[in-house]
C-alpha positions in Angstrom: -0.1 0.2 0.1 1.5 3.8 -0.6 1.7 5.8 1.9 -0.2 9.4 1.6 2.1 12.3 1.3 1.9 14.2 4.3 0.8 17.8 4.4 3.6 20.6 4.3 3.3 23.4 7.2 4.7 26.5 6.8 6.0 28.0 10.0 4.3 30.4 11.5 4.6 33.9 10.0 6.2 36.8 11.6 6.8 39.2 9.1 3.9 38.5 6.8 4.5 41.8 4.5 8.2 40.6 3.9 7.3 37.2 3.1 4.7 38.7 0.6 7.6 40.8 -1.0 9.8 37.9 -1.2 7.2 36.1 -2.7 6.0 38.8 -5.0 9.8 39.4 -6.5 10.5 35.7 -6.7 7.3 34.7 -8.7 7.9 37.8 -10.9 11.5 36.6 -11.8 10.0 33.1 -12.3 7.0 34.5 -14.4 9.2 36.4 -16.6 11.8 33.3 -17.0 9.3 30.8 -17.6 8.1 32.6 -21.4 9.0 35.8 -21.8 8.6 39.4 -19.7 5.2 41.0 -19.9 3.7 43.6 -18.1 0.9 41.3 -16.9 3.4 39.4 -15.0 3.8 42.1 -12.6 0.0 42.3 -12.0 -0.1 38.4 -11.5 2.5 38.1 -9.1 1.4 41.0 -7.2 -2.1 39.9 -6.8 -0.8 36.0 -5.9 1.5 37.5 -3.1 -1.5 39.4 -1.9 -3.6 36.1 -1.5 -0.6 34.8 -0.1 0.0 37.3 2.8 -4.0 37.7 3.6 -4.1 33.6 4.2 -0.6 33.7 6.5 -2.2 36.6 8.5 -5.2 34.8 8.8 -3.1 31.8 10.7 -2.9 29.4 7.0 0.1 27.8 7.4 -0.6 24.4 5.4 0.9 24.5 1.8 -1.9 22.6 0.2 -4.5 25.2 1.7 -2.7 27.9 0.5 -2.4 26.7 -3.0 -5.9 26.4 -3.0 -6.7 30.1 -2.0 -4.4 31.3 -4.8 -6.0 28.7 -7.2 -9.6 29.9 -6.3 -9.1 33.7 -6.0 -7.1 33.9 -9.2 -9.8 32.4 -11.1 -11.4 35.9 -11.4 -8.0 37.6 -12.7 -8.2 38.4 -16.4 -5.3 36.0 -17.8 -6.0 36.8 -21.6 -2.8 39.2 -21.6 -0.4 36.0 -20.4 0.3 32.8 -21.3 -0.5 31.6 -17.4 -3.3 30.7 -15.4 -4.6 30.1 -12.1 -2.6 26.6 -11.7 0.0 27.5 -13.2 0.7 30.3 -10.6 -0.2 28.2 -7.9 2.1 25.7 -8.6 4.7 28.1 -9.3 4.1 29.7 -5.4 4.4 25.7 -3.9 7.4 25.2 -6.1 9.0 28.7 -4.4 8.0 28.1 -1.6 9.7 24.5 -1.1 12.4 25.5 -2.3 12.7 28.6 0.1 12.3 25.8 3.0 15.0 23.5 1.2 12.5 20.5 0.4 13.3 18.7 -2.6 10.4 18.5 -4.8 11.8 16.3 -7.4 10.7 12.6 -7.8 7.9 12.9 -5.1 10.5 12.9 -2.1 
């Protein structure tokens, strides 16, 4: 039988605004490098960071719940000028956070 993947819990936030600023900059870099730099990438990164900060300030520390919140709230974002969508953005946020925590995300480890 395959064991379920344990949840990943972020440490409680001490400085949510700093986390948000870091996430916004890291996500913007990722978006610009993934395809091409576009002005809309700044808006995407800012919106995702705002959602993340609000969730963290409300006490959310579960990475899966944070990803779902970003997907859900980014559904109303106008991605028509972008190559990206809400799932891509939420997954990128997850990968950036895992990298920042030193968690290997390769091969299900």
